[in-house]
C-alpha positions in Angstrom: -8.8 9.0 -35.8 -6.9 11.7 -37.8 -6.3 15.3 -36.7 -4.4 18.1 -38.3 -1.7 20.2 -36.5 0.8 22.8 -37.5 4.3 21.4 -37.6 6.9 22.9 -35.2 4.2 24.3 -32.9 5.1 23.6 -29.3 3.0 22.3 -26.4 0.4 20.2 -28.2 -1.8 17.5 -26.8 -3.8 14.6 -28.1 -7.0 12.9 -26.8 -6.7 9.1 -26.5 -9.0 6.4 -25.1 -8.4 3.3 -23.0 -10.8 0.3 -22.7 -10.8 -3.0 -21.0 -9.4 -5.8 -23.2 -12.0 -8.3 -22.0 -15.4 -6.5 -22.1 -14.6 -3.3 -23.8 -15.7 -1.1 -21.0 -13.9 2.3 -20.5 -10.9 2.4 -18.2 -11.2 5.5 -16.0 -8.3 5.1 -13.6 -5.2 4.9 -15.8 -2.1 6.8 -14.4 1.6 6.6 -15.1 1.8 4.0 -12.4 -0.7 1.6 -14.0 0.8 -1.8 -14.8 2.3 -2.0 -18.2 1.2 1.4 -19.3 3.2 2.9 -22.2 2.8 5.6 -24.8 4.8 6.2 -28.0 4.8 7.9 -31.4 6.1 7.2 -34.9 7.0 9.9 -37.3 6.2 9.0 -40.9 5.7 5.6 -42.4 9.3 4.4 -41.8 9.8 6.2 -38.5 11.1 4.4 -35.4 8.8 3.8 -32.4 9.7 6.4 -29.8 8.7 6.0 -26.2 7.0 8.9 -24.3 8.1 9.2 -20.7 4.8 9.4 -18.8 3.7 11.4 -15.7 0.5 12.6 -14.2 -1.4 15.9 -14.2 -3.1 17.0 -11.0 -5.9 18.8 -12.8 -7.3 18.7 -16.3 -6.5 22.4 -16.7 -2.8 22.1 -15.8 -0.3 23.7 -18.1 1.3 21.6 -20.8 4.0 19.2 -19.6 5.5 16.7 -22.0 4.3 13.1 -21.3 1.8 13.9 -18.6 -1.7 12.5 -18.8 -5.1 13.1 -17.1 -8.5 11.4 -17.4 -11.1 13.5 -19.1 -14.1 11.2 -18.8 -15.6 8.0 -20.0 -12.1 6.5 -20.7 -10.8 9.5 -22.7 -7.4 10.9 -21.6 -5.4 14.1 -22.3 -1.8 13.3 -23.3 0.7 16.1 -23.7 3.1 15.4 -26.6 6.8 16.2 -26.6 7.7 18.9 -29.2 9.9 16.6 -31.1 6.9 14.5 -32.0 5.4 17.1 -34.3 8.5 18.7 -35.7 8.5 19.3 -39.5 10.0 16.8 -41.9 7.3 14.2 -42.2 3.7 14.3 -43.4 2.1 12.2 -40.5 2.8 11.2 -37.0 1.0 8.3 -35.3 0.5 8.3 -31.5 -0.5 5.2 -29.6 -0.6 3.8 -26.1 -1.7 0.7 -24.1 -1.5 -1.1 -20.7 -1.7 -4.6 -19.3 -5.2 -6.0 -19.8 -6.3 -2.8 -21.7 -6.5 -1.6 -25.3 -5.6 2.0 -26.1 -6.8 4.0 -29.1 -4.4 5.7 -31.5 -4.4 9.0 -33.3 -2.9 10.0 -36.6 -1.6 13.6 -36.8 -1.4 15.1 -40.3 1.3 17.8 -40.1 0.7 21.1 -41.9 3.9 22.8 -42.8 4.4 26.3 -41.3 8.1 26.8 -41.8 8.6 30.4 -42.8 11.6 29.5 -44.8 9.6 27.1 -46.9 6.9 29.7 -47.4 9.5 32.4 -48.3 11.0 30.1 -50.9 7.6 29.5 -52.4 6.8 33.2 -52.7 10.2 34.1 -54.0 9.8 31.6 -56.8 6.4 33.1 -57.6 7.9 36.6 -57.6 10.6 35.4 -60.1 8.0 34.1 -62.5 5.1 36.7 -62.4 6.8 39.7 -60.8 6.4 41.3 -57.4 2.8 41.2 -56.2 1.1 44.1 -54.5 1.7 42.6 -51.0 5.1 41.9 -49.7 6.3 38.4 -49.1 6.1 38.9 -45.3 2.5 40.1 -45.7 1.6 37.1 -47.7 3.3 34.8 -45.1 1.4 36.5 -42.3 -1.9 36.1 -44.1 -1.3 32.4 -44.8 -0.3 31.7 -41.2 -3.3 33.6 -39.9 -5.5 31.5 -42.2 -3.8 28.3 -41.0 -4.5 29.3 -37.4 -8.2 29.9 -38.2 -8.4 26.5 -39.8 -6.6 24.9 -36.9 -9.1 26.5 -34.5 -12.0 25.1 -36.5 -10.3 21.7 -36.6 -10.0 21.8 -32.8 -13.7 22.6 -32.6 -14.5 19.6 -34.8 -12.2 17.5 -32.6 -14.1 18.6 -29.4 -17.5 17.8 -31.0 -16.2 14.4 -32.2 -15.0 13.6 -28.6 -18.4 14.6 -27.3 -20.1 12.4 -29.8 -17.8 9.5 -28.9 -18.6 9.9 -25.2 -22.3 9.4 -26.0 -22.1 6.3 -28.1 -21.4 2.7 -26.9 -17.8 1.7 -26.3 -18.1 -1.2 -28.7 -20.6 -2.8 -31.1 -22.5 -5.9 -30.2 -23.2 -8.2 -33.1 -22.2 -5.5 -35.5 -24.8 -3.1 -34.0 -24.9 -0.4 -31.4 -26.4 -1.5 -28.1 -29.2 0.8 -27.1 -32.5 0.9 -25.3 -35.9 2.2 -26.5 -39.0 3.2 -24.6 -42.0 0.9 -25.0 -44.0 3.8 -26.3 -41.6 4.2 -29.2 -42.1 0.7 -30.6 -44.7 -0.3 -33.1 -47.1 -3.1 -32.2 -45.6 -5.4 -34.8 -42.1 -4.8 -33.5 -43.2 -5.7 -29.9 -44.8 -8.9 -31.2 -41.6 -9.9 -33.1 -39.5 -9.3 -29.9 -41.9 -11.3 -27.8 -42.0 -14.2 -30.2 -38.2 -14.6 -29.9 -37.8 -14.1 -26.2 -38.1 -17.6 -24.8 -37.2 -20.8 -26.6 -37.0 -24.2 -24.9 -33.2 -24.4 -25.7 -32.6 -21.0 -24.1 -34.7 -21.9 -21.0 -32.9 -25.2 -20.6 -29.6 -23.3 -20.7 -30.7 -20.9 -18.1 -31.9 -23.8 -15.9 -28.5 -25.5 -16.2 -26.8 -22.3 -15.2 -29.2 -21.9 -12.3 -28.5 -25.5 -11.1 -24.8 -24.9 -11.3 -25.1 -21.7 -9.3 -27.2 -23.4 -6.6 -24.5 -26.1 -6.3 -21.8 -23.5 -6.0 -23.9 -21.6 -3.3 -24.3 -24.9 -1.4 -20.6 -25.5 -1.4 -19.9 -21.9 -0.3 -22.5 -22.2 2.5 -20.8 -25.4 3.8 -17.5 -23.6 3.9 -19.0 -20.7 5.7 -20.6 -23.0 8.3 -17.1 -24.6 8.8 -15.6 -21.1 9.3 -18.4 -20.3 11.8 -17.7 -23.5 13.8 -14.0 -22.7 14.0 -14.8 -19.2 15.0 -17.1 -20.4 17.8 -14.4 -22.7 19.0 -11.9 -19.9 19.1 -14.3 -17.7 21.0 -14.7 -20.4 23.7 -10.9 -20.3 24.3 -10.6 -16.6 24.6 -11.5 -14.2 27.5 -15.0 -12.7 27.3 -13.6 -9.2 27.4 -10.3 -7.3 27.5 -8.8 -6.1 30.8 -7.1 -2.7 30.4 -7.0 -3.2 26.6 -5.2 -6.6 27.0 -6.3 -10.3 27.2 -6.5 -11.5 30.8 -4.6 -14.9 30.9 -2.8 -17.2 33.3 0.5 -18.9 32.6 0.7 -22.6 33.4 4.5 -22.9 33.1 7.5 -21.0 31.9 10.6 -22.3 30.2 14.1 -21.8 31.6 15.6 -18.3 31.4 12.3 -16.7 30.4 11.9 -14.3 33.4 15.4 -12.7 33.3 16.6 -9.3 34.4 16.7 -8.2 30.8 13.0 -9.3 30.3 11.7 -7.5 33.4 11.8 -3.7 33.3 13.0 -1.8 36.4 9.5 -0.7 37.4 7.7 -3.8 36.3 7.2 -5.1 39.9 6.2 -2.4 42.3 4.6 -2.6 45.8 1.1 -2.8 44.2 2.1 -5.8 42.1 3.2 -7.9 45.1 0.2 -9.2 47.1 0.3 -9.7 50.9 0.2 -13.4 50.4 3.1 -13.4 48.0 5.1 -11.1 50.3 4.4 -13.4 53.3 5.5 -16.5 51.4 8.8 -14.9 50.4 9.4 -13.7 53.9 8.6 -17.1 55.5 10.7 -18.9 53.0 13.6 -16.6 53.8 13.2 -17.0 57.6 12.9 -20.8 57.5 15.7 -21.4 55.1 18.5 -23.4 56.7 21.9 -21.8 57.0 23.5 -24.6 55.1 21.2 -24.2 52.1 21.8 -20.5 51.9 25.6 -21.0 52.3 25.6 -23.6 49.4 23.5 -21.4 47.1 25.1 -20.3 43.8 23.3 -17.0 43.9 24.5 -13.8 45.4 28.1 -12.8 46.4 30.8 -15.3 47.4 30.3 -16.7 51.0 32.0 -14.5 53.6 31.8 -13.8 57.3 31.2 -10.1 56.8 27.7 -10.6 55.5 24.1 -11.1 56.7 24.8 -14.8 56.4 27.8 -14.5 58.6 25.8 -12.6 61.2 23.1 -15.3 61.2 25.9 -17.9 61.6 27.1 -16.1 64.8 23.5 -16.6 66.2 22.7 -20.2 65.1 26.0 -22.0 64.5 28.8 -23.1 66.9 30.5 -20.2 68.7 33.6 -20.4 70.8 35.4 -17.7 72.8 38.9 -18.6 73.9 41.7 -16.4 75.0 40.1 -13.2 73.7 39.3 -14.7 70.2 35.7 -15.5 69.1 35.5 -18.3 66.5 32.3 -18.8 64.4 31.8 -22.1 62.6 29.8 -23.2 59.6 26.8 -25.5 59.9 29.1 -28.6 60.3 30.5 -27.1 63.5 34.0 -27.9 62.2 34.8 -25.5 59.4 35.7 -22.0 60.6 33.6 -19.3 58.9 35.3 -16.3 60.7 36.9 -15.0 63.8 36.7 -11.9 65.9 39.1 -10.5 68.5 37.6 -9.8 71.9 38.6 -7.6 74.8 38.3 -8.9 78.3 38.0 -7.0 81.6 38.2 -8.9 84.9 36.4 -6.1 86.6 33.5 -6.0 84.3 30.2 -7.6 85.1 29.6 -11.1 83.8 26.8 -11.5 81.2 24.6 -14.2 82.5 21.2 -13.6 80.7 19.6 -12.0 77.6 15.8 -11.3 77.5 14.1 -9.4 74.8 11.6 -6.8 76.1 
């Protein structure tokens, strides 16, 4: 497609199309982030291929911004050109674009010179040959430029109409012809007969049957796989709780590895009075009360063994105790090893302690 533009005019745009490379359908979602998308232009026949840095317009009516694009409809896009693309100095500029898996249209721009210096040189030459005309050179330049603007406006109108026509014709030819549909009432009887005579041939029907058989086979394979997935899903459901409890799965732990339940793994408020049942509390208390003094003394947990501790107090009650010459000696469970001593005070006039009875 070829359009005409005034050279050196800023903020110009072109209308390009993008279609699918496989089936030719319009691509309506192209943005600057689309995979492999790229736009470029070449100035003149021998010009270099110059990349256009792409961006995205928010709305179709946004002000011109070099390299930004926006979908118009049916695969047609607005692309804002950089001013350098249509600078004077060449007769034509070709703009193209594309993306991965897509084919983009191109547009040839025929540049119309509007350099006042060039027009002034032309008119000065004319003046030298035939004399000064009735109008001044500046008047003639203004008239020419005004006429060019009128022509450009009309060309833009033709471009708009062309885009509208392109939007209403098929994206691609099928067998060298446009694919279209006609109402039955619009067909002559002989045309209907011709179409009907060519609808079904044995070869075509056999091909359809083969395709149908292959489809049925594929569906059967898919159905078997779905059944397998359903079986696995049913198995998973039998091994999960019927419902969540407080948004979590209710489960019991059969065993825990070493160093799993550590101080770092349990938050400070993880075990409160509501979390410890009466049965668990009784079990802990009973285990503590029935634990032998020797087992507690040999344990690696807690502080180092000392007489000034709850363990030392219990030793004074259950282990060997000897009071001699004002010194009380408390032994460990072997009745030999001294755990600790206490100095006593005697008073011959005091009453003797002969019995203790808890009331």
